C-alpha positions as CSV (number, residue, x, y, z in Angstrom):
1,M,-253.8,72.7,-54.6
2,T,-257.1,74.5,-55.2
3,L,-259.5,72.3,-57.1
4,P,-261.9,73.5,-59.8
5,S,-265.4,74.3,-58.6
6,D,-267.0,72.1,-61.2
7,Y,-265.0,69.1,-60.0
8,K,-266.0,69.7,-56.4
9,Q,-269.7,69.7,-57.5
10,L,-269.2,66.6,-59.6
11,A,-267.4,64.7,-56.8
12,E,-270.0,65.7,-54.3
13,H,-273.0,64.8,-56.5
14,Y,-271.7,61.5,-58.0
15,G,-269.1,60.2,-55.6
16,P,-266.6,57.5,-56.8
17,G,-267.6,55.5,-59.9
18,A,-267.5,55.2,-63.7
19,F,-269.2,56.9,-66.5
20,N,-270.5,54.5,-69.2
21,N,-268.5,51.8,-67.4
22,Y,-265.4,53.2,-69.0
23,I,-264.4,56.6,-67.7
24,H,-263.3,56.7,-64.1
25,I,-262.8,60.1,-62.5
26,Y,-260.5,60.1,-59.4
27,H,-262.3,61.0,-56.2
28,P,-260.9,62.0,-52.8
29,H,-262.7,58.9,-51.3
30,G,-261.9,56.5,-54.1
31,P,-262.1,52.9,-52.9
32,T,-258.6,52.0,-54.1
33,E,-255.4,53.9,-54.7
34,F,-255.9,53.6,-58.4
35,V,-258.9,55.9,-58.4
36,N,-258.2,58.0,-55.4
37,L,-257.4,61.7,-56.1
38,T,-255.1,62.0,-53.1
39,G,-253.5,58.6,-53.7
40,P,-250.2,57.9,-55.4
41,M,-251.4,57.6,-59.0
42,P,-251.2,61.2,-60.1
43,A,-247.5,61.4,-58.9
44,R,-246.6,58.1,-60.5
45,I,-248.2,59.0,-63.8
46,R,-246.5,62.4,-63.8
47,A,-243.1,60.6,-63.2
48,Y,-243.7,58.4,-66.3
49,L,-244.6,61.4,-68.3
50,R,-241.5,63.3,-67.1
51,K,-239.3,60.3,-68.2
52,D,-240.9,60.2,-71.6
53,F,-240.7,64.0,-71.9
54,D,-237.0,64.1,-70.9
55,R,-236.0,61.1,-73.1
56,G,-238.2,62.0,-76.0
57,T,-239.6,58.5,-75.9
58,H,-243.2,59.6,-76.6
59,P,-244.2,63.1,-77.4
60,V,-245.8,64.8,-74.4
61,P,-247.4,68.1,-75.7
62,Y,-247.4,69.8,-72.3
63,D,-244.9,70.2,-69.5
64,P,-245.6,67.2,-67.3
65,E,-245.4,69.5,-64.2
66,Q,-248.6,71.1,-65.6
67,L,-250.4,67.8,-66.0
68,F,-252.4,66.4,-63.1
69,T,-254.1,63.1,-63.6
70,I,-257.8,63.4,-62.8
71,G,-259.0,60.1,-64.2
72,G,-258.5,57.1,-66.5
73,T,-260.3,54.6,-68.6
74,D,-260.7,50.9,-68.7
75,N,-258.4,50.8,-71.7
76,G,-255.5,52.6,-69.9
77,E,-255.9,56.2,-71.2
78,H,-255.3,58.9,-68.6
79,I,-257.4,62.1,-68.3
80,F,-255.5,65.1,-67.1
81,W,-256.1,68.7,-66.0
82,I,-253.8,71.1,-67.8
83,T,-253.1,73.2,-64.7
84,D,-252.4,76.4,-66.4
85,P,-252.9,79.1,-65.1
86,A,-252.0,77.4,-61.8
87,Q,-253.9,79.9,-59.7
88,E,-257.1,79.8,-61.8
89,P,-258.3,76.2,-61.6
90,D,-261.7,77.0,-63.1
91,R,-259.9,77.7,-66.4
92,W,-258.0,74.4,-66.5
93,R,-258.5,72.4,-69.7
94,I,-258.5,68.7,-70.2
95,A,-256.0,66.4,-72.0
96,V,-256.3,62.7,-72.8
97,D,-253.3,60.5,-73.7
98,E,-253.3,57.3,-75.7
99,A,-252.9,54.1,-73.8
100,R,-250.4,52.4,-76.1
101,G,-249.4,55.2,-78.5
102,P,-248.3,58.8,-79.0
103,Q,-251.7,60.4,-79.6
104,W,-253.1,63.2,-77.4
105,F,-256.4,64.9,-77.4
106,T,-257.1,68.3,-75.8
107,F,-260.5,69.7,-74.8
108,D,-260.9,73.4,-74.3
109,G,-263.2,73.3,-71.3
110,T,-263.6,72.1,-67.7
111,L,-263.9,68.5,-66.6
112,A,-267.7,68.8,-66.3
113,D,-267.9,70.3,-69.8
114,F,-265.7,67.5,-71.1
115,L,-267.8,64.8,-69.6
116,T,-271.1,66.4,-70.8
117,S,-269.7,66.9,-74.3
118,V,-268.3,63.4,-74.6
119,L,-271.3,61.6,-73.0
120,S,-273.8,63.6,-75.2
121,G,-271.9,62.7,-78.4
122,Q,-271.0,66.3,-79.2
123,T,-267.3,65.5,-78.8
124,R,-265.5,62.3,-79.9
125,V,-262.2,61.5,-78.3
126,P,-260.3,59.4,-80.9
127,Q,-258.7,57.2,-78.2
128,F,-262.2,56.2,-76.8
129,P,-264.1,53.2,-78.3
130,R,-266.6,54.0,-81.0
131,D,-269.4,52.2,-79.1
132,L,-268.9,54.2,-75.9
133,L,-272.3,55.7,-76.2
134,E,-274.1,52.6,-77.4
135,G,-276.2,52.2,-74.3
136,G,-276.6,56.0,-73.7
137,P,-274.9,57.9,-70.9
138,S,-274.7,56.2,-67.5
139,F,-272.9,56.3,-64.2
140,T,-272.1,53.3,-62.0
141,P,-271.1,54.1,-58.4
142,S,-268.1,52.3,-56.9
143,H,-268.9,50.4,-53.7
144,S,-265.9,49.7,-51.5
145,V,-267.2,46.2,-50.7
146,L,-266.5,45.3,-54.4
147,W,-262.9,46.5,-54.0
148,K,-262.2,45.3,-50.4
149,P,-264.2,42.2,-49.7
150,E,-265.0,41.6,-46.0
151,P,-263.9,38.3,-44.6
152,I,-266.6,35.6,-44.5
153,Q,-268.1,35.5,-41.1
154,D,-269.2,32.4,-39.1
155,Q,-266.5,30.2,-40.6
156,P,-264.1,28.1,-38.5
157,P,-260.5,29.1,-39.0
158,V,-258.5,27.2,-41.6
159,D,-256.6,24.3,-40.2
160,A,-253.4,24.4,-42.3
161,A,-252.1,21.1,-40.8
162,A,-255.2,19.3,-41.8
163,I,-254.9,20.6,-45.4
164,R,-251.3,19.6,-45.7
165,A,-252.2,16.1,-44.5
166,C,-254.5,15.7,-47.5
167,W,-251.8,16.7,-50.0
168,P,-250.3,13.7,-51.8
169,T,-246.6,13.0,-51.5
170,A,-244.3,11.5,-54.0
171,T,-244.6,8.1,-52.5
172,T,-248.4,7.9,-51.8
173,S,-249.4,7.2,-55.4
174,L,-246.5,5.0,-56.5
175,P,-247.2,1.4,-57.2
176,E,-246.1,-0.9,-54.3
177,G,-242.4,-1.5,-54.2
178,E,-241.5,1.2,-56.7
179,S,-239.3,4.2,-55.8
180,P,-239.8,7.7,-57.0
181,P,-237.4,8.8,-59.7
182,K,-234.2,10.6,-58.7
183,S,-233.8,14.3,-59.3
184,A,-230.9,15.1,-61.6
185,K,-230.5,18.4,-59.8
186,H,-230.4,17.2,-56.2
187,G,-229.9,13.5,-56.3
188,N,-233.0,13.0,-54.1
189,A,-236.4,11.7,-54.6
190,T,-238.5,14.3,-56.5
191,T,-241.6,15.9,-55.1
192,A,-245.1,15.0,-56.3
193,E,-245.0,17.8,-58.9
194,H,-242.1,16.2,-60.7
195,W,-243.2,12.6,-61.1
196,R,-245.9,11.2,-63.3
197,P,-248.1,8.3,-62.1
């Protein structure tokens, strides 16, 4: 699929991240599958839309085959390219669904135009929070270390046997001479999580 030129410039200039800590634009190098343009999310979301479209569960104003997910929000809305005309990506418009409802919003412009208009306050998307621009426009880059923490170095390996030796058993905390209660289910002594001291 040929990508719109404004998206290529946007992705190259900003990289993965979030606008106003709310709007996440998928990137070819997104740190997780949930924000990766070439990951599974666009196909998964299209499949959900197709199911809703076919069943009439929620109104989808466009053919799901013409919708390509390009981003999402912290609230669960999805941002789509309307890929029509298919061979002219620089003419693709933007659509936004509602996270838990039937409302859709369409923007007649490119992704860069959409972000510029929304973040400057010229366009208000009904699904977005009213205080989205409270702190002014911002961009926070994603760092893969936040998504995929590295293992702690210079630490001895965990000794599972030593940890299990520290766990109490059903008999370690019982008063002397007292037996743990019987389990009605198995007829055996219950484990520590079933008895009360």
